[in-house]
PyMOL commands that place a pseudoatom at each C-alpha (Angstrom):
pseudoatom trace, name=CA, resn=MET, resi=1, chain=A, elem=C, hetatm=0, pos=[-10.148, -15.240, -6.311]
pseudoatom trace, name=CA, resn=ARG, resi=2, chain=A, elem=C, hetatm=0, pos=[-7.862, -13.344, -3.984]
pseudoatom trace, name=CA, resn=ALA, resi=3, chain=A, elem=C, hetatm=0, pos=[-6.591, -9.817, -4.415]
pseudoatom trace, name=CA, resn=ARG, resi=4, chain=A, elem=C, hetatm=0, pos=[-3.809, -8.065, -2.549]
pseudoatom trace, name=CA, resn=VAL, resi=5, chain=A, elem=C, hetatm=0, pos=[-3.893, -4.275, -2.549]
pseudoatom trace, name=CA, resn=THR, resi=6, chain=A, elem=C, hetatm=0, pos=[-0.729, -2.416, -1.541]
pseudoatom trace, name=CA, resn=VAL, resi=7, chain=A, elem=C, hetatm=0, pos=[-1.289, 1.235, -0.645]
pseudoatom trace, name=CA, resn=THR, resi=8, chain=A, elem=C, hetatm=0, pos=[1.658, 3.614, -0.250]
pseudoatom trace, name=CA, resn=LEU, resi=9, chain=A, elem=C, hetatm=0, pos=[2.123, 7.345, 0.027]
pseudoatom trace, name=CA, resn=LYS, resi=10, chain=A, elem=C, hetatm=0, pos=[3.002, 9.068, -3.236]
pseudoatom trace, name=CA, resn=GLN, resi=11, chain=A, elem=C, hetatm=0, pos=[6.533, 10.381, -3.653]
pseudoatom trace, name=CA, resn=GLY, resi=12, chain=A, elem=C, hetatm=0, pos=[6.853, 13.863, -2.210]
pseudoatom trace, name=CA, resn=VAL, resi=13, chain=A, elem=C, hetatm=0, pos=[4.211, 13.302, 0.481]
pseudoatom trace, name=CA, resn=LEU, resi=14, chain=A, elem=C, hetatm=0, pos=[5.704, 13.554, 3.965]
pseudoatom trace, name=CA, resn=ASP, resi=15, chain=A, elem=C, hetatm=0, pos=[5.742, 10.231, 5.817]
pseudoatom trace, name=CA, resn=PRO, resi=16, chain=A, elem=C, hetatm=0, pos=[6.152, 10.820, 9.572]
pseudoatom trace, name=CA, resn=GLN, resi=17, chain=A, elem=C, hetatm=0, pos=[5.663, 7.122, 10.344]
pseudoatom trace, name=CA, resn=GLY, resi=18, chain=A, elem=C, hetatm=0, pos=[8.399, 6.233, 7.874]
pseudoatom trace, name=CA, resn=LYS, resi=19, chain=A, elem=C, hetatm=0, pos=[10.707, 8.774, 9.529]
pseudoatom trace, name=CA, resn=ALA, resi=20, chain=A, elem=C, hetatm=0, pos=[9.916, 7.279, 12.961]
pseudoatom trace, name=CA, resn=ILE, resi=21, chain=A, elem=C, hetatm=0, pos=[10.700, 3.785, 11.648]
pseudoatom trace, name=CA, resn=GLN, resi=22, chain=A, elem=C, hetatm=0, pos=[13.968, 5.007, 10.167]
pseudoatom trace, name=CA, resn=GLY, resi=23, chain=A, elem=C, hetatm=0, pos=[14.932, 6.684, 13.462]
pseudoatom trace, name=CA, resn=ALA, resi=24, chain=A, elem=C, hetatm=0, pos=[14.025, 3.594, 15.499]
pseudoatom trace, name=CA, resn=LEU, resi=25, chain=A, elem=C, hetatm=0, pos=[16.064, 1.345, 13.214]
pseudoatom trace, name=CA, resn=LYS, resi=26, chain=A, elem=C, hetatm=0, pos=[19.037, 3.691, 13.517]
pseudoatom trace, name=CA, resn=GLY, resi=27, chain=A, elem=C, hetatm=0, pos=[18.622, 3.633, 17.309]
pseudoatom trace, name=CA, resn=LEU, resi=28, chain=A, elem=C, hetatm=0, pos=[18.770, -0.169, 17.191]
pseudoatom trace, name=CA, resn=GLY, resi=29, chain=A, elem=C, hetatm=0, pos=[22.050, -0.071, 15.295]
pseudoatom trace, name=CA, resn=PHE, resi=30, chain=A, elem=C, hetatm=0, pos=[20.793, -0.404, 11.707]
pseudoatom trace, name=CA, resn=ASP, resi=31, chain=A, elem=C, hetatm=0, pos=[22.775, 2.540, 10.335]
pseudoatom trace, name=CA, resn=GLY, resi=32, chain=A, elem=C, hetatm=0, pos=[22.484, 1.517, 6.667]
pseudoatom trace, name=CA, resn=VAL, resi=33, chain=A, elem=C, hetatm=0, pos=[18.809, 2.542, 6.293]
pseudoatom trace, name=CA, resn=ASN, resi=34, chain=A, elem=C, hetatm=0, pos=[18.753, 5.791, 4.295]
pseudoatom trace, name=CA, resn=ALA, resi=35, chain=A, elem=C, hetatm=0, pos=[14.953, 6.094, 4.196]
pseudoatom trace, name=CA, resn=ALA, resi=36, chain=A, elem=C, hetatm=0, pos=[11.806, 4.226, 5.173]
pseudoatom trace, name=CA, resn=ARG, resi=37, chain=A, elem=C, hetatm=0, pos=[8.283, 4.568, 3.785]
pseudoatom trace, name=CA, resn=GLN, resi=38, chain=A, elem=C, hetatm=0, pos=[5.275, 3.037, 5.510]
pseudoatom trace, name=CA, resn=GLY, resi=39, chain=A, elem=C, hetatm=0, pos=[2.187, 1.674, 3.780]
pseudoatom trace, name=CA, resn=LYS, resi=40, chain=A, elem=C, hetatm=0, pos=[-0.597, -0.850, 4.164]
pseudoatom trace, name=CA, resn=VAL, resi=41, chain=A, elem=C, hetatm=0, pos=[-1.562, -4.183, 2.626]
pseudoatom trace, name=CA, resn=ILE, resi=42, chain=A, elem=C, hetatm=0, pos=[-5.188, -5.267, 2.250]
pseudoatom trace, name=CA, resn=ASP, resi=43, chain=A, elem=C, hetatm=0, pos=[-6.017, -8.862, 1.316]
pseudoatom trace, name=CA, resn=LEU, resi=44, chain=A, elem=C, hetatm=0, pos=[-9.440, -9.478, -0.206]
pseudoatom trace, name=CA, resn=ASP, resi=45, chain=A, elem=C, hetatm=0, pos=[-11.208, -12.768, -0.868]
pseudoatom trace, name=CA, resn=LEU, resi=46, chain=A, elem=C, hetatm=0, pos=[-13.478, -12.144, -3.846]
pseudoatom trace, name=CA, resn=ALA, resi=47, chain=A, elem=C, hetatm=0, pos=[-16.427, -14.126, -5.185]
pseudoatom trace, name=CA, resn=GLU, resi=48, chain=A, elem=C, hetatm=0, pos=[-15.557, -12.955, -8.725]
pseudoatom trace, name=CA, resn=THR, resi=49, chain=A, elem=C, hetatm=0, pos=[-13.633, -15.545, -10.779]
pseudoatom trace, name=CA, resn=ASP, resi=50, chain=A, elem=C, hetatm=0, pos=[-12.954, -13.524, -13.931]
pseudoatom trace, name=CA, resn=PRO, resi=51, chain=A, elem=C, hetatm=0, pos=[-9.612, -11.698, -13.502]
pseudoatom trace, name=CA, resn=GLU, resi=52, chain=A, elem=C, hetatm=0, pos=[-10.618, -8.705, -15.628]
pseudoatom trace, name=CA, resn=ARG, resi=53, chain=A, elem=C, hetatm=0, pos=[-13.845, -8.109, -13.717]
pseudoatom trace, name=CA, resn=ALA, resi=54, chain=A, elem=C, hetatm=0, pos=[-12.113, -8.764, -10.391]
pseudoatom trace, name=CA, resn=ARG, resi=55, chain=A, elem=C, hetatm=0, pos=[-9.438, -6.156, -11.163]
pseudoatom trace, name=CA, resn=ALA, resi=56, chain=A, elem=C, hetatm=0, pos=[-12.094, -3.634, -12.209]
pseudoatom trace, name=CA, resn=GLU, resi=57, chain=A, elem=C, hetatm=0, pos=[-14.054, -4.272, -9.006]
pseudoatom trace, name=CA, resn=VAL, resi=58, chain=A, elem=C, hetatm=0, pos=[-10.976, -3.905, -6.786]
pseudoatom trace, name=CA, resn=THR, resi=59, chain=A, elem=C, hetatm=0, pos=[-9.974, -0.742, -8.656]
pseudoatom trace, name=CA, resn=ARG, resi=60, chain=A, elem=C, hetatm=0, pos=[-13.393, 0.739, -7.827]
pseudoatom trace, name=CA, resn=MET, resi=61, chain=A, elem=C, hetatm=0, pos=[-12.886, -0.287, -4.183]
pseudoatom trace, name=CA, resn=CYS, resi=62, chain=A, elem=C, hetatm=0, pos=[-9.524, 1.472, -4.114]
pseudoatom trace, name=CA, resn=GLU, resi=63, chain=A, elem=C, hetatm=0, pos=[-10.842, 4.622, -5.737]
pseudoatom trace, name=CA, resn=THR, resi=64, chain=A, elem=C, hetatm=0, pos=[-13.873, 4.693, -3.411]
pseudoatom trace, name=CA, resn=LEU, resi=65, chain=A, elem=C, hetatm=0, pos=[-12.511, 3.615, -0.020]
pseudoatom trace, name=CA, resn=LEU, resi=66, chain=A, elem=C, hetatm=0, pos=[-9.215, 1.790, 0.247]
pseudoatom trace, name=CA, resn=ALA, resi=67, chain=A, elem=C, hetatm=0, pos=[-6.852, 4.558, -0.936]
pseudoatom trace, name=CA, resn=ASN, resi=68, chain=A, elem=C, hetatm=0, pos=[-6.860, 8.327, -0.662]
pseudoatom trace, name=CA, resn=THR, resi=69, chain=A, elem=C, hetatm=0, pos=[-5.813, 8.879, -4.260]
pseudoatom trace, name=CA, resn=VAL, resi=70, chain=A, elem=C, hetatm=0, pos=[-4.820, 12.488, -3.608]
pseudoatom trace, name=CA, resn=ILE, resi=71, chain=A, elem=C, hetatm=0, pos=[-1.831, 11.388, -1.513]
pseudoatom trace, name=CA, resn=GLU, resi=72, chain=A, elem=C, hetatm=0, pos=[-1.652, 7.597, -1.969]
pseudoatom trace, name=CA, resn=SER, resi=73, chain=A, elem=C, hetatm=0, pos=[-0.885, 5.185, -4.788]
pseudoatom trace, name=CA, resn=TYR, resi=74, chain=A, elem=C, hetatm=0, pos=[-2.091, 1.611, -4.925]
pseudoatom trace, name=CA, resn=ALA, resi=75, chain=A, elem=C, hetatm=0, pos=[-1.127, -1.608, -6.679]
pseudoatom trace, name=CA, resn=ILE, resi=76, chain=A, elem=C, hetatm=0, pos=[-3.385, -4.616, -7.200]
pseudoatom trace, name=CA, resn=ASP, resi=77, chain=A, elem=C, hetatm=0, pos=[-2.126, -8.188, -7.404]
pseudoatom trace, name=CA, resn=LEU, resi=78, chain=A, elem=C, hetatm=0, pos=[-4.573, -10.971, -8.211]
pseudoatom trace, name=CA, resn=VAL, resi=79, chain=A, elem=C, hetatm=0, pos=[-3.584, -14.355, -6.831]
for i in range(1, 79): cmd.bond("trace and resi %d" % i, "trace and resi %d" % (i + 1))
show_as sticks, trace
zoom trace
């Protein structure tokens, strides 16, 4: 089973990389971008075949290592 974890900064947390992306896009002529937020995507290939257990295992991974839950949110998609 595959899992895709998307980690993003929580609302209200400053995102200097997002600001840099927004500024670079504006410099390239993309004036319609009002804001940009940067995040990360982690794809996992799991041995687990049961979706419930796989989600629980990936949640533990996120809480332990993959996301800093003080400032980041995460979403898990099983595929």
